[in-house]
All heavy atoms as an XYZ file, in Angstrom:
660
protein
N     194.622     92.886    152.843
C     193.186     92.971    152.627
C     192.515     92.896    153.999
O     192.849     92.067    154.826
C     192.737     91.814    151.745
C     191.297     91.843    151.425
S     190.804     92.038    149.712
C     192.216     91.760    148.733
N     191.555     93.788    154.216
C     190.867     93.867    155.504
C     189.367     93.947    155.285
O     188.899     94.733    154.462
C     191.337     95.110    156.287
O     192.749     95.072    156.426
C     190.691     95.159    157.658
N     188.633     93.122    156.009
C     187.174     93.185    156.003
C     186.728     93.922    157.244
O     187.130     93.576    158.363
C     186.567     91.784    155.992
C     186.879     91.037    154.710
O     186.798     91.596    153.624
N     187.237     89.778    154.835
N     185.916     94.961    157.042
C     185.407     95.741    158.163
C     183.890     95.814    158.087
O     183.294     95.665    157.020
C     185.990     97.176    158.200
C     187.493     97.153    158.337
C     185.571     97.985    156.987
N     183.270     96.027    159.234
C     181.831     96.285    159.310
C     181.679     97.687    159.891
O     182.136     97.970    160.994
C     181.132     95.247    160.179
C     179.622     95.481    160.269
C     178.922     94.276    160.856
N     178.938     93.205    159.845
C     178.795     91.909    160.134
N     178.644     91.519    161.383
N     178.819     91.020    159.169
N     181.046     98.564    159.119
C     180.811     99.937    159.535
C     179.370    100.044    160.021
O     178.441     99.736    159.273
C     181.064    100.913    158.371
C     182.489    100.749    157.819
C     180.819    102.363    158.833
C     182.735    101.479    156.512
N     179.202    100.452    161.285
C     177.886    100.599    161.892
C     177.509    102.076    161.889
O     178.284    102.913    162.352
C     177.896    100.109    163.344
C     178.250     98.658    163.503
C     179.571     98.275    163.683
C     177.264     97.690    163.477
C     179.903     96.942    163.846
C     177.590     96.347    163.639
C     178.910     95.969    163.812
N     176.316    102.384    161.389
C     175.813    103.755    161.379
C     174.531    103.781    162.205
O     173.606    103.016    161.928
C     175.543    104.249    159.945
C     174.988    105.663    159.948
C     176.815    104.169    159.091
N     174.486    104.648    163.226
C     173.317    104.737    164.094
C     172.989    106.198    164.356
O     173.827    107.086    164.173
C     173.565    104.042    165.447
O     174.724    104.607    166.053
C     173.762    102.549    165.274
N     171.747    106.433    164.811
C     171.360    107.778    165.208
C     172.150    108.193    166.441
O     172.461    107.371    167.306
C     169.873    107.839    165.561
C     168.949    107.800    164.376
C     168.076    106.736    164.191
C     168.935    108.831    163.442
C     167.214    106.695    163.103
C     168.084    108.797    162.355
C     167.224    107.731    162.189
O     166.383    107.696    161.120
N     172.453    109.473    166.544
C     173.038    110.009    167.764
C     172.035    109.836    168.900
O     170.829    109.773    168.671
C     173.363    111.495    167.593
C     174.486    111.763    166.630
C     174.736    113.259    166.517
C     175.894    113.539    165.594
N     176.122    115.001    165.438
N     172.543    109.781    170.126
C     171.679    109.593    171.294
C     170.620    110.694    171.400
O     169.514    110.450    171.864
C     172.510    109.553    172.574
C     173.344    108.305    172.716
C     172.500    107.051    172.870
O     171.407    107.080    173.412
N     173.008    105.947    172.382
N     170.940    111.891    170.961
C     170.027    113.025    171.105
C     168.948    113.084    170.023
O     168.058    113.932    170.089
C     170.826    114.330    171.079
O     171.510    114.459    169.840
N     169.008    112.178    169.040
C     168.064    112.199    167.925
C     166.955    111.173    168.155
O     167.227    110.019    168.484
C     168.793    111.916    166.587
C     167.810    111.780    165.438
C     169.815    112.998    166.297
N     165.711    111.605    167.994
C     164.570    110.705    168.121
C     164.616    109.671    166.998
O     164.843    110.004    165.836
C     163.269    111.514    168.042
C     162.038    110.655    168.129
C     161.704    110.007    169.303
C     161.216    110.501    167.022
C     160.569    109.209    169.377
C     160.076    109.718    167.085
C     159.752    109.073    168.270
N     164.386    108.414    167.341
C     164.433    107.297    166.390
C     163.022    106.750    166.199
O     162.585    105.865    166.930
C     165.378    106.226    166.940
C     165.532    105.020    166.031
O     164.844    104.938    164.990
O     166.337    104.136    166.374
N     162.257    107.271    165.222
C     160.869    106.836    165.065
C     160.732    105.360    164.701
O     159.798    104.694    165.148
C     160.323    107.745    163.962
C     161.515    108.244    163.234
C     162.626    108.287    164.235
N     161.660    104.842    163.922
C     161.582    103.427    163.560
C     161.830    102.552    164.787
O     161.149    101.548    165.001
C     162.582    103.100    162.453
C     162.402    101.725    161.866
C     163.336    101.466    160.685
O     164.235    102.252    160.397
N     163.131    100.361    160.018
N     162.782    102.937    165.613
C     163.036    102.204    166.847
C     161.834    102.222    167.776
O     161.485    101.206    168.395
N     161.161    103.377    167.878
C     159.963    103.478    168.722
C     158.833    102.597    168.185
O     158.115    101.961    168.957
C     159.505    104.937    168.808
C     160.361    105.789    169.712
C     160.341    105.311    171.152
O     159.254    105.135    171.719
O     161.439    105.131    171.716
N     158.676    102.560    166.865
C     157.645    101.715    166.255
C     157.911    100.244    166.546
O     156.994     99.484    166.885
C     157.583    101.960    164.737
O     157.271    103.342    164.513
C     156.552    101.086    164.070
N     159.166     99.845    166.442
C     159.529     98.451    166.732
C     159.295     98.143    168.209
O     158.764     97.085    168.560
C     160.978     98.168    166.312
C     161.090     98.224    164.785
C     161.451     96.813    166.845
C     162.512     98.227    164.259
N     159.671     99.074    169.080
C     159.442     98.877    170.521
C     157.953     98.701    170.807
O     157.556     97.808    171.564
C     159.994    100.046    171.325
C     159.851     99.857    172.832
C     160.354    101.042    173.600
C     159.279    102.094    173.551
N     159.509    103.253    174.386
N     157.113     99.527    170.175
C     155.666     99.404    170.370
C     155.164     98.040    169.891
O     154.311     97.422    170.531
C     154.928    100.521    169.636
C     155.159    101.887    170.272
O     155.654    101.942    171.420
O     154.864    102.897    169.598
N     155.699     97.550    168.777
C     155.302     96.233    168.265
C     155.739     95.123    169.225
O     154.998     94.166    169.461
C     155.893     96.007    166.880
N     156.929     95.257    169.794
C     157.411     94.280    170.776
C     156.495     94.281    171.996
O     156.139     93.220    172.522
C     158.879     94.574    171.159
C     159.797     94.275    169.971
C     159.294     93.776    172.389
C     161.220     94.767    170.148
N     156.084     95.469    172.429
C     155.160     95.561    173.568
C     153.831     94.892    173.242
O     153.235     94.247    174.109
C     154.937     97.017    173.975
C     156.109     97.622    174.663
N     156.141     98.942    175.050
C     157.307     97.097    175.052
C     157.296     99.198    175.644
N     158.018     98.095    175.650
N     153.370     95.030    171.991
C     152.105     94.390    171.616
C     152.202     92.867    171.644
O     151.192     92.177    171.731
C     151.643     94.866    170.235
O     152.417     94.275    169.204
N     153.423     92.348    171.612
C     153.643     90.906    171.745
C     153.728     90.486    173.214
O     153.920     89.305    173.508
C     154.926     90.488    171.017
C     154.934     90.680    169.509
C     156.327     90.381    168.945
C     153.897     89.783    168.850
N     153.609     91.464    174.111
C     153.617     91.150    175.533
C     154.966     91.278    176.205
O     155.135     90.850    177.340
N     155.937     91.876    175.547
C     157.279     92.004    176.122
C     157.515     93.430    176.602
O     158.313     94.186    176.037
C     158.346     91.596    175.096
C     158.304     90.145    174.758
N     158.756     89.183    175.619
C     157.820     89.508    173.672
C     158.572     87.993    175.066
N     158.001     88.170    173.887
N     156.820     93.783    177.669
C     156.938     95.128    178.223
C     158.288     95.370    178.898
O     158.612     96.513    179.244
C     155.810     95.390    179.219
C     154.459     95.458    178.525
O     154.412     95.782    177.322
O     153.441     95.170    179.186
N     159.070     94.318    179.080
C     160.385     94.479    179.692
C     161.373     95.164    178.744
O     162.437     95.630    179.167
C     160.942     93.123    180.167
C     161.325     92.161    179.054
C     160.181     91.301    178.511
O     159.001     91.596    178.785
O     160.474     90.333    177.796
N     161.050     95.230    177.455
C     161.899     95.924    176.483
C     161.621     97.426    176.634
O     160.502     97.881    176.455
C     161.609     95.453    175.042
C     162.394     96.279    174.038
C     161.937     93.980    174.896
N     162.658     98.181    176.983
C     162.459     99.601    177.271
C     162.949    100.525    176.159
O     162.582    101.694    176.141
C     163.155     99.992    178.587
O     164.550     99.712    178.470
C     162.552     99.213    179.757
N     163.788    100.028    175.253
C     164.280    100.886    174.180
C     164.758    100.039    173.013
O     165.265     98.931    173.212
C     165.415    101.769    174.674
N     164.580    100.570    171.820
C     165.101     99.946    170.598
C     165.736    101.049    169.770
O     165.119    102.084    169.533
C     163.984     99.257    169.778
C     164.542     98.707    168.474
C     163.315     98.154    170.584
N     166.977    100.853    169.344
C     167.656    101.774    168.449
C     167.888    101.044    167.127
O     168.345     99.909    167.121
C     169.008    102.214    169.012
C     168.922    103.069    170.243
C     168.357    104.426    169.964
C     169.452    105.422    169.702
N     168.954    106.762    169.462
N     167.573    101.699    166.054
C     167.729    101.111    164.729
C     168.968    101.712    164.074
O     169.263    102.894    164.242
C     166.477    101.387    163.873
C     166.672    100.914    162.446
C     165.270    100.705    164.489
N     169.680    100.898    163.340
C     170.852    101.369    162.606
C     171.029    100.542    161.356
O     170.157     99.762    160.969
N     172.152    100.726    160.735
C     172.475     99.945    159.548
C     173.957     99.622    159.609
O     174.723    100.261    160.325
C     172.127    100.724    158.282
C     172.726    102.107    158.210
C     172.093    102.942    157.131
C     172.529    104.398    157.315
N     171.713    105.322    156.602
N     174.360     98.607    158.856
C     175.778     98.303    158.790
C     176.161     97.983    157.362
O     175.329     97.595    156.539
C     176.182     97.166    159.751
C     175.689     95.799    159.361
C     176.429     94.992    158.522
C     174.487     95.321    159.858
C     175.980     93.726    158.168
C     174.029     94.067    159.516
C     174.774     93.263    158.667
N     177.440     98.194    157.077
C     177.995     97.956    155.754
C     179.227     97.084    155.925
O     180.124     97.427    156.692
C     178.404     99.279    155.093
C     177.283    100.268    154.997
C     177.033    101.159    156.043
C     176.478    100.318    153.883
C     175.998    102.074    155.968
C     175.438    101.227    153.798
C     175.195    102.103    154.840
N     179.276     95.954    155.220
C     180.472     95.123    155.198
C     181.308     95.555    154.009
O     180.835     95.547    152.862
C     180.112     93.642    155.085
C     179.579     93.079    156.390
O     179.802     93.687    157.447
O     178.942     92.013    156.367
N     182.544     95.968    154.289
C     183.402     96.547    153.273
C     184.742     95.809    153.278
O     185.316     95.573    154.345
C     183.643     98.052    153.556
C     184.528     98.671    152.492
C     182.317     98.794    153.660
N     185.222     95.444    152.097
C     186.548     94.857    151.951
C     187.478     95.927    151.410
O     187.202     96.539    150.375
C     186.524     93.647    151.004
O     185.612     92.673    151.533
C     187.896     93.024    150.863
N     188.574     96.150    152.120
C     189.520     97.203    151.772
C     190.865     96.557    151.484
O     191.362     95.769    152.287
C     189.643     98.217    152.929
C     188.266     98.822    153.244
C     190.660     99.300    152.598
C     188.218     99.643    154.512
N     191.436     96.900    150.362
C     192.726     96.341    149.976
C     193.844     97.139    150.643
O     194.624     97.836    149.988
C     192.874     96.347    148.455
C     194.073     95.529    147.984
O     194.631     94.767    148.800
O     194.438     95.663    146.802
N     193.866     97.062    151.976
C     194.870     97.762    152.778
C     194.830     97.178    154.186
O     193.941     96.383    154.505
C     194.562     99.260    152.817
N     195.778     97.584    155.018
C     195.804     97.182    156.417
C     196.205     98.380    157.264
O     196.631     99.409    156.746
C     196.816     96.031    156.668
O     198.117     96.457    156.254
C     196.437     94.766    155.918
N     196.056     98.234    158.571
C     196.531     99.225    159.527
C     195.912    100.597    159.376
O     194.698    100.746    159.218
N     196.783    101.633    159.434
C     196.324    103.022    159.394
C     195.610    103.360    158.090
O     194.729    104.230    158.068
C     197.489    103.978    159.602
C     198.043    103.939    161.021
O     197.308    103.476    161.930
O     199.191    104.360    161.220
N     195.954    102.694    157.010
C     195.287    102.951    155.727
C     193.813    102.559    155.794
O     192.970    103.201    155.158
C     195.992    102.193    154.600
N     193.491    101.526    156.574
C     192.091    101.127    156.757
C     191.345    102.217    157.515
O     190.249    102.620    157.123
C     191.989     99.773    157.496
C     190.552     99.462    157.883
C     192.575     98.665    156.638
N     191.952    102.732    158.588
C     191.335    103.830    159.354
C     191.024    105.013    158.445
O     189.929    105.576    158.493
C     192.263    104.305    160.475
C     192.431    103.301    161.587
O     191.523    102.464    161.792
O     193.467    103.353    162.267
N     191.987    105.378    157.621
C     191.821    106.529    156.727
C     190.702    106.280    155.721
O     189.853    107.149    155.486
C     193.137    106.802    155.996
C     193.085    107.980    155.068
C     194.437    108.240    154.419
C     194.361    109.500    153.595
N     194.533    109.299    152.194
N     190.667    105.087    155.137
C     189.638    104.768    154.148
C     188.254    104.768    154.776
O     187.310    105.352    154.226
C     189.929    103.399    153.498
O     191.200    103.472    152.838
C     188.864    103.020    152.496
N     188.119    104.140    155.933
C     186.815    104.105    156.613
C     186.360    105.518    156.950
O     185.198    105.872    156.724
C     186.863    103.224    157.879
C     185.604    103.403    158.718
C     187.046    101.764    157.496
N     187.250    106.347    157.462
C     186.885    107.723    157.810
C     186.411    108.481    156.575
O     185.390    109.181    156.623
C     188.068    108.432    158.454
C     187.738    109.856    158.871
C     188.863    110.504    159.615
C     188.625    111.917    160.053
N     187.404    112.567    159.741
N     187.097    108.349    155.474
C     186.703    109.056    154.253
C     185.359    108.552    153.723
O     184.518    109.350    153.313
C     187.783    108.930    153.190
C     189.010    109.757    153.512
C     190.123    109.625    152.486
O     189.936    108.939    151.460
O     191.195    110.207    152.724
N     185.148    107.229    153.749
C     183.868    106.665    153.298
C     182.729    107.181    154.182
O     181.683    107.601    153.687
C     183.915    105.119    153.337
C     184.853    104.579    152.274
C     182.520    104.532    153.156
C     185.142    103.096    152.428
N     182.945    107.149    155.492
C     181.907    107.608    156.423
C     181.626    109.095    156.228
O     180.474    109.512    156.120
C     182.325    107.319    157.861
N     182.679    109.894    156.191
C     182.526    111.347    156.076
C     181.842    111.760    154.777
O     181.020    112.665    154.764
C     183.884    112.045    156.142
C     184.506    112.028    157.529
O     183.819    111.646    158.491
O     185.697    112.405    157.632
N     182.183    111.115    153.687
C     181.748    111.571    152.372
C     180.489    110.880    151.856
O     179.843    111.398    150.948
C     182.879    111.384    151.355
C     184.090    112.226    151.687
C     185.278    111.940    150.793
O     185.151    111.321    149.743
N     186.449    112.374    151.210
N     180.130    109.725    152.426
C     179.042    108.967    151.823
C     178.040    108.385    152.815
O     176.833    108.543    152.639
C     179.626    107.824    150.971
C     178.634    106.917    150.261
C     177.862    107.696    149.202
C     179.350    105.740    149.644
N     178.498    107.706    153.835
C     177.608    106.864    154.633
C     176.875    107.573    155.763
O     175.790    107.139    156.146
C     178.406    105.690    155.234
C     179.057    104.735    154.247
C     179.802    103.650    155.011
C     178.040    104.150    153.303
N     177.448    108.634    156.312
C     176.934    109.192    157.554
C     176.458    110.633    157.360
O     177.167    111.457    156.794
C     178.025    109.161    158.654
C     177.504    109.724    159.960
C     178.545    107.744    158.854
N     175.256    110.905    157.852
C     174.751    112.272    157.957
C     175.088    112.728    159.376
O     174.388    112.390    160.329
C     173.240    112.306    157.720
C     172.647    113.671    157.927
O     173.272    114.571    158.465
N     171.399    113.827    157.508
N     176.156    113.486    159.526
C     176.674    113.820    160.853
C     175.762    114.750    161.639
O     175.975    114.957    162.830
C     178.093    114.384    160.757
C     179.113    113.317    160.491
C     179.572    113.081    159.201
C     179.576    112.512    161.519
C     180.501    112.073    158.954
C     180.501    111.505    161.288
C     180.963    111.285    159.994
N     174.740    115.317    161.014
C     173.764    116.096    161.765
C     172.960    115.213    162.710
O     172.532    115.659    163.767
C     172.793    116.823    160.827
C     173.469    117.928    160.070
O     174.329    118.615    160.605
N     173.105    118.091    158.821
N     172.753    113.945    162.318
C     171.906    113.072    163.129
C     172.461    111.668    163.355
O     171.895    110.904    164.117
C     170.507    112.976    162.523
C     170.484    112.653    161.058
S     168.872    112.985    160.339
C     168.124    111.396    160.449
N     173.565    111.324    162.721
C     174.099    109.969    162.837
C     175.547    109.996    163.306
O     176.240    111.001    163.224
C     174.046    109.258    161.473
C     172.658    109.026    160.944
C     172.639    108.475    159.541
O     173.488    108.872    158.710
O     171.760    107.649    159.253
N     175.968    108.843    163.771
C     177.349    108.617    164.141
C     177.751    107.245    163.607
O     176.904    106.491    163.145
C     177.538    108.712    165.671
O     178.935    108.658    165.971
C     176.798    107.612    166.402
N     179.036    106.925    163.665
C     179.462    105.618    163.174
C     180.603    105.078    164.022
O     181.263    105.796    164.764
C     179.874    105.700    161.701
C     181.280    106.230    161.477
C     182.344    105.367    161.311
C     181.537    107.594    161.455
C     183.628    105.852    161.120
C     182.805    108.094    161.269
C     183.855    107.208    161.098
O     185.127    107.685    160.926
N     180.781    103.810    163.895
C     181.954    103.106    164.433
C     182.208    101.954    163.495
O     181.345    101.595    162.685
C     181.720    102.620    165.864
C     180.670    101.549    165.992
C     180.472    101.100    167.448
N     179.383    100.181    167.569
C     179.432     98.879    167.314
N     180.564     98.324    166.909
N     178.361     98.116    167.453
N     183.372    101.359    163.581
C     183.617    100.192    162.744
C     184.387     99.140    163.507
O     185.015     99.411    164.525
C     184.308    100.573    161.430
C     185.801    100.812    161.518
C     186.701     99.797    161.218
C     186.305    102.048    161.879
C     188.065    100.021    161.285
C     187.658    102.288    161.942
C     188.540    101.257    161.636
O     189.889    101.480    161.710
N     184.281     97.941    162.972
C     184.915     96.769    163.583
C     185.657     96.025    162.484
O     185.106     95.799    161.397
C     183.818     95.899    164.184
C     184.210     94.532    164.598
C     182.986     93.720    165.048
O     181.847     94.177    164.995
N     183.231     92.516    165.476
N     186.908     95.662    162.749
C     187.654     94.829    161.813
C     187.170     93.399    161.983
O     187.217     92.849    163.078
C     189.167     94.927    162.054
C     189.921     93.941    161.170
C     189.652     96.348    161.817
N     186.678     92.816    160.895
C     186.197     91.436    160.933
C     187.316     90.451    160.653
O     187.373     89.379    161.243
C     185.070     91.236    159.919
C     183.849     92.127    160.094
C     182.874     91.901    158.952
C     183.193     91.877    161.439
N     188.186     90.834    159.716
C     189.278     89.938    159.325
C     190.346     90.765    158.636
O     190.047     91.619    157.811
C     188.748     88.865    158.371
C     189.765     87.865    157.917
C     189.172     86.819    156.977
O     188.055     87.021    156.478
O     189.850     85.830    156.739
N     191.572     90.499    159.011
C     192.690     91.201    158.371
C     193.693     90.158    157.902
O     194.172     89.341    158.677
C     193.335     92.169    159.346
C     194.390     93.054    158.719
C     194.844     94.146    159.670
O     195.391     93.814    160.725
O     194.649     95.306    159.321
N     193.974     90.187    156.602
C     194.950     89.253    156.020
C     196.205     90.032    155.655
O     196.116     91.174    155.209
C     194.362     88.563    154.789
N     197.313     89.430    155.831
C     198.608     90.085    155.507
C     198.813     90.143    154.020
O     198.438     89.354    153.254
C     199.747     89.288    156.142
C     199.593     89.156    157.640
C     200.265     90.268    158.408
O     201.170     90.904    157.864
O     199.880     90.491    159.547
């Protein structure tokens, strides 16, 4: 059993209006030192597998459901892996 966190974010070339809105709000609080904000989402997923099977499952979930590859990209992190 493996717990993973899948991060989905906009590609660098895609304008992030929500990130810009948050940056503007941060500036209104007086923090002009903040130069960029990128917004994303994450999914915590428990997979009843380990090793390469986890890679395959995450790729299929991302490709088929979680990610719009025209404007988003993803990465994942293993949080916990039990034998």
